[in-house]
C-alpha positions in Angstrom: 60.5 86.5 26.9 60.4 85.7 30.5 58.0 82.7 30.3 60.6 81.4 27.8 63.6 81.3 29.9 61.6 79.8 32.6 60.6 76.9 30.3 64.2 76.4 29.3 65.4 76.3 32.7 62.8 73.9 33.7 63.8 71.6 30.8 67.4 71.5 31.7 66.5 70.5 35.3 64.5 67.6 34.3 67.3 66.5 31.8 69.9 66.7 34.8 67.6 64.7 37.2 66.6 62.2 34.8 70.2 61.4 33.8 71.2 61.4 37.7 68.4 58.6 38.5 69.6 56.6 35.5 73.0 56.4 36.5 72.7 56.6 40.1 74.6 53.5 40.9 77.7 54.6 39.3 77.5 57.7 41.1 77.2 56.1 44.4 80.3 53.7 43.7 82.3 56.6 42.8 81.3 58.4 45.9 82.2 55.4 47.9 78.8 54.3 49.0 77.1 50.8 48.4 74.4 51.3 46.1 70.9 51.2 47.5 69.6 48.3 45.5 73.0 46.2 46.0 72.7 42.8 47.8 75.0 42.0 50.6 76.6 38.6 51.0 73.6 36.9 52.2 71.5 38.2 49.2 69.5 40.5 51.3 69.4 44.1 49.9 70.6 46.9 52.1 68.3 49.6 53.2 70.5 52.4 53.8 74.1 53.7 52.2 77.1 53.4 54.6 80.8 54.2 53.9 82.5 51.7 51.9 85.2 49.8 54.1 83.8 51.0 57.3 83.7 48.1 59.9 80.6 47.2 61.9 80.4 49.1 65.3 81.6 46.6 68.4 82.2 47.1 71.9 83.7 50.5 72.9 86.9 50.4 74.8 86.8 52.5 78.3 88.5 53.0 81.4 86.4 52.4 84.6 86.8 52.9 88.3 84.9 51.8 91.4 82.8 53.9 93.3 83.9 54.1 97.0 82.5 55.7 100.1 85.0 57.3 102.3 85.5 60.1 104.6 85.9 63.3 102.6 86.3 66.9 104.0 83.9 69.5 103.5 85.8 72.4 101.9 84.7 75.9 100.6 87.0 77.6 98.3 87.3 81.4 97.8 89.8 83.6 96.2 91.3 85.9 98.9 93.7 88.8 99.4 96.6 88.7 101.6 96.6 91.5 104.2 98.8 92.4 107.1 97.3 92.3 110.4 99.1 95.6 111.2 100.3 98.1 108.7 101.9 101.0 110.4 103.2 104.2 108.8 106.0 105.8 110.9 105.8 109.6 111.4 107.8 112.2 113.3 106.0 113.6 116.4 108.3 116.6 116.5 109.8 119.0 114.2 113.4 117.8 113.9 116.1 116.7 111.5 117.0 112.9 110.9 120.4 112.4 112.3 120.9 108.7 111.6 118.8 105.8 109.9 119.4 102.5 111.5 117.8 100.3 109.1 117.8 99.1 105.5 115.0 99.4 103.2 113.0 96.1 103.0 114.7 94.9 106.3 113.0 92.4 108.7 112.6 94.2 111.9 111.5 93.4 115.4 109.2 95.2 117.8 111.4 97.8 119.8 114.4 97.9 117.2 115.8 101.6 116.9 115.0 102.7 113.3 115.5 106.5 113.1 117.4 108.9 115.2 116.4 112.5 115.1 118.3 115.7 116.6 117.9 115.9 120.3 120.3 118.6 121.2 118.0 121.3 122.0 115.5 119.0 123.7 118.4 117.7 126.1 119.5 121.3 126.7 116.0 122.1 127.9 116.0 119.0 130.1 119.2 120.3 131.6 117.5 123.4 132.3 114.6 122.2 133.9 116.6 119.6 135.9 118.4 122.7 137.4 115.3 124.7 138.3 114.0 121.5 140.0 117.1 121.5 142.2 116.3 125.3 143.1 112.6 124.3 143.7 113.7 121.6 146.2 116.2 123.8 148.0 113.7 126.6 148.3 110.8 124.0 149.5 113.6 122.9 152.2 113.9 126.2 153.4 110.0 127.0 153.5 109.7 124.0 155.5 112.0 125.2 158.0 110.6 128.6 158.2 107.1 127.1 158.7 108.5 125.0 161.4 110.2 127.9 163.4 107.0 130.0 162.9 105.0 127.1 164.5 107.4 126.9 167.6 107.4 130.9 168.1 103.5 130.8 167.8 103.5 128.1 170.5 105.7 129.9 172.8 103.8 133.3 172.4 106.5 135.0 170.7 105.1 134.8 167.1 102.1 135.8 165.5 99.4 133.9 163.4 100.2 136.1 160.3 103.8 135.1 160.2 102.8 131.2 160.7 100.3 131.4 157.8 102.6 133.7 155.5 105.2 130.7 155.9 102.6 127.7 155.2 101.7 129.7 151.9 105.0 130.3 150.7 105.8 126.5 151.3 102.7 125.6 149.2 103.5 127.9 146.6 107.2 126.3 146.3 105.5 122.8 146.3 103.4 123.7 143.5 106.3 125.1 141.3 108.2 121.9 142.1 105.1 120.1 140.7 105.1 122.3 137.6 108.8 121.8 137.0 108.6 117.9 137.4 105.6 118.0 135.1 107.9 120.0 132.6 110.5 117.6 132.8 108.4 114.7 131.9 107.2 116.5 129.0 110.6 117.2 127.6 111.8 113.4 128.4 108.7 112.6 126.3 109.7 114.8 123.5 113.2 113.2 123.7 111.9 109.9 123.3 110.2 111.0 120.1 113.6 111.5 118.7 114.2 107.8 118.8 111.8 106.1 116.4 111.5 102.6 117.3 109.3 99.7 115.5 106.1 99.5 116.9 105.6 96.1 115.6 107.7 93.1 114.1 107.6 93.0 110.3 108.9 93.9 107.0 109.8 97.6 106.5 109.3 99.2 103.1 110.9 101.9 101.3 112.6 104.8 103.1 112.4 107.9 101.2 113.9 110.5 103.6 117.6 109.8 104.7 119.9 111.5 107.2 119.9 115.4 106.9 116.2 115.5 106.1 114.2 118.3 108.3 111.0 117.1 109.4 107.7 118.8 110.1 104.9 117.7 112.1 102.5 119.6 109.6 104.1 117.7 106.7 101.2 115.7 104.5 100.7 112.1 104.9 102.9 111.7 101.8 105.8 113.5 102.6 105.7 113.0 106.3 106.0 109.1 106.4 109.2 107.7 107.1 108.4 104.3 106.4 105.8 101.7 106.6 106.1 98.5 108.6 104.0 95.6 107.7 103.4 92.7 110.0 104.0 89.5 107.9 103.8 86.6 110.4 101.0 85.7 111.3 99.3 87.2 108.4 95.7 87.7 107.4 93.8 86.2 104.1 90.7 88.0 103.6 87.9 86.6 101.3 84.2 86.6 100.6 82.0 83.6 101.2 78.6 82.8 99.8 75.9 83.7 102.4 74.5 80.1 102.0 77.5 78.7 103.8 77.3 81.4 106.6 75.1 79.1 108.7 77.5 76.1 108.4 80.5 78.0 108.9 79.2 79.7 112.2 78.4 76.3 113.6 81.9 75.1 113.0 83.2 78.1 114.7 81.2 77.3 117.6 82.6 74.0 118.1 86.3 75.1 117.9 88.8 76.5 115.5 87.9 76.1 111.9 91.0 75.2 109.6 91.8 77.7 106.7 94.5 76.6 104.0 95.9 79.4 102.1 96.9 78.1 98.6 100.3 79.3 97.5 100.3 77.2 94.6 98.8 73.7 93.6 101.4 71.8 96.0 101.9 74.4 98.8 99.3 75.1 101.4 99.8 77.3 104.5 97.4 76.4 107.3 95.7 78.9 109.6 92.4 79.2 111.4 89.3 81.5 110.9 89.7 84.7 112.8 86.9 87.0 111.7 83.3 87.3 110.0 82.0 90.5 109.0 78.9 91.3 110.9 76.8 91.9 108.0 76.3 90.0 104.5 76.7 92.7 101.5 73.3 92.9 99.8 75.0 93.5 96.5 76.9 90.3 96.1 75.3 88.3 98.7 78.6 87.3 100.3 80.2 87.9 103.6 83.6 89.0 104.2 85.7 86.7 106.4 89.5 86.6 107.6 91.8 83.9 108.4 95.0 84.0 110.5 97.8 82.1 108.7 101.1 81.4 110.2 103.7 83.1 107.5 107.3 82.4 109.3 108.4 81.5 105.7 107.0 84.8 104.4 105.2 82.5 101.6 102.3 85.1 101.5 102.9 88.7 100.8 100.7 91.7 101.4 98.3 92.2 98.4 99.0 88.8 96.8 96.1 86.8 95.6 95.6 83.3 96.9 93.0 80.6 96.9 91.4 79.8 100.3 90.1 76.4 101.5 87.9 76.5 104.4 87.5 73.1 106.1 84.2 73.1 107.7 84.7 69.3 108.8 84.6 65.8 107.6 81.7 63.8 105.9 82.0 60.2 106.8 80.8 57.6 104.3 80.9 59.9 101.3 80.4 58.6 97.9 83.0 60.1 95.4 84.1 59.5 92.0 86.9 61.2 90.0 85.7 64.3 88.6 86.5 63.2 84.8 83.7 60.7 85.3 81.1 63.3 85.6 79.5 64.4 82.2 77.2 67.4 81.6 74.1 67.0 79.7 70.8 69.1 78.9 69.3 67.5 82.1 72.2 68.0 84.2 75.0 65.9 85.4 75.4 62.4 84.5 77.8 59.5 84.5 78.1 56.3 82.5 77.7 53.2 84.8 78.8 49.7 83.7 76.0 47.1 83.8 76.2 43.3 83.6 79.9 43.8 83.0 79.8 45.1 79.5 77.0 47.4 78.9 77.0 51.4 79.5 74.1 52.9 81.3 73.3 56.5 81.4 72.7 57.6 85.1 71.6 61.1 86.3 73.3 62.3 89.4 73.5 65.3 91.7 76.8 66.7 92.8 77.3 67.9 96.2 80.7 69.6 95.4 84.0 69.1 93.7 87.4 69.3 95.3 90.9 68.0 94.7 89.9 66.2 91.3 87.1 64.3 92.9 83.5 64.9 93.0 81.2 64.0 96.0 77.8 62.6 94.9 74.6 63.5 96.5 72.5 60.8 95.0 72.4 58.5 92.0 75.2 56.3 92.8 76.1 53.8 95.3 79.6 52.3 96.6 80.7 49.4 94.6 79.2 50.4 91.2 81.7 50.7 88.1 81.7 54.3 86.3 83.5 55.2 83.2 86.3 57.8 83.4 87.7 57.7 79.9 86.1 57.0 76.6 82.6 58.7 77.1 83.0 60.3 73.7 82.0 57.2 71.6 79.3 56.1 74.4 75.4 56.1 74.3 72.9 54.5 76.6 73.1 50.8 76.1 76.6 50.6 74.1 78.5 47.6 74.6 81.7 48.3 76.1 85.0 46.7 76.8 86.2 47.9 80.4 89.6 48.2 81.7 90.1 49.2 85.4 91.9 52.4 86.1 95.2 52.4 87.7 95.0 53.5 91.7 95.4 57.2 91.9 98.0 58.9 93.8 97.4 59.3 97.5 96.5 63.0 98.0 97.7 64.4 101.3 95.2 65.1 104.0 94.4 68.8 104.3 94.2 70.7 107.4 
């Protein structure tokens, strides 16, 4: 029974294939192809079918530009984090109570501004007490000096004794020591009174203020509840980023010659200039990068602590650099290449090496020379040796110099 089914299916297949072969020309016409045995207008038979009505391939319209040699900055780009140069948490150094808050949350403060006033009444009373004690010591010291002077006179006239003279000298020294001790106590109290006025240690932007007037402060409070506020220095400010270790020699060489310029990219059109400030003393073996910091002027507060920005490190200028617009560069299985226009109307595939790409331009290491024409638009229809109709690109807008 199985053999019968196989024989029937084979017979049906033979019949279908034979019918398709007999009517192959009609089928080709209905599908929109020229029959394989049809003759063209010159009487020669075509060897391959093509779509009916499709015009023959002609020159491909492309947009070209001329390769130029010009000075180009050597830029290394990295993603950085904005970081305050100084971030100072404010805490009380004595047990006291907040009497007055002289600053608003988020305000811009200057170094030395009075921010918080604590209760200083007890300390001022102690100060008055110790100052009175100092005056008493000073009076006693004057009396001790007079006694010592009289004892010396009497001893010189033979009317006094050495024991009396030594006793008076000892008493004078004891009073002098007491005066020094009280003076030290006075300085200690004055220092504690100064702690009742909490001033801004640096200029910057103050954060939230959780403790208001009337709050009792303890030195033993933990780091969370004991912080009155935090001041972040915002001008100038750091931008911290990681650079690949391969650029470290060039960066150090540039820093040895002078300041290395760094731009913090707030957005595509806004750059804030600064200079390299610090390179970490070791390379991270896990990532192969080295941490660096740039000091950026931030008078307009365009950079905010914790913000992510793009950093541009300008290592120098490369004179006579061969550059093309980035859209001209194509990627193939063998690497990057461009289409070069030869003899005015023929496209040629040209492998290239790219040094770097920046600001919409690719700096070419090898493969091109100044004066050649490369395609920047229309590459999708091009192959090596294809005829083209070239149109010169419009001049690009001038990019403002960096740094």
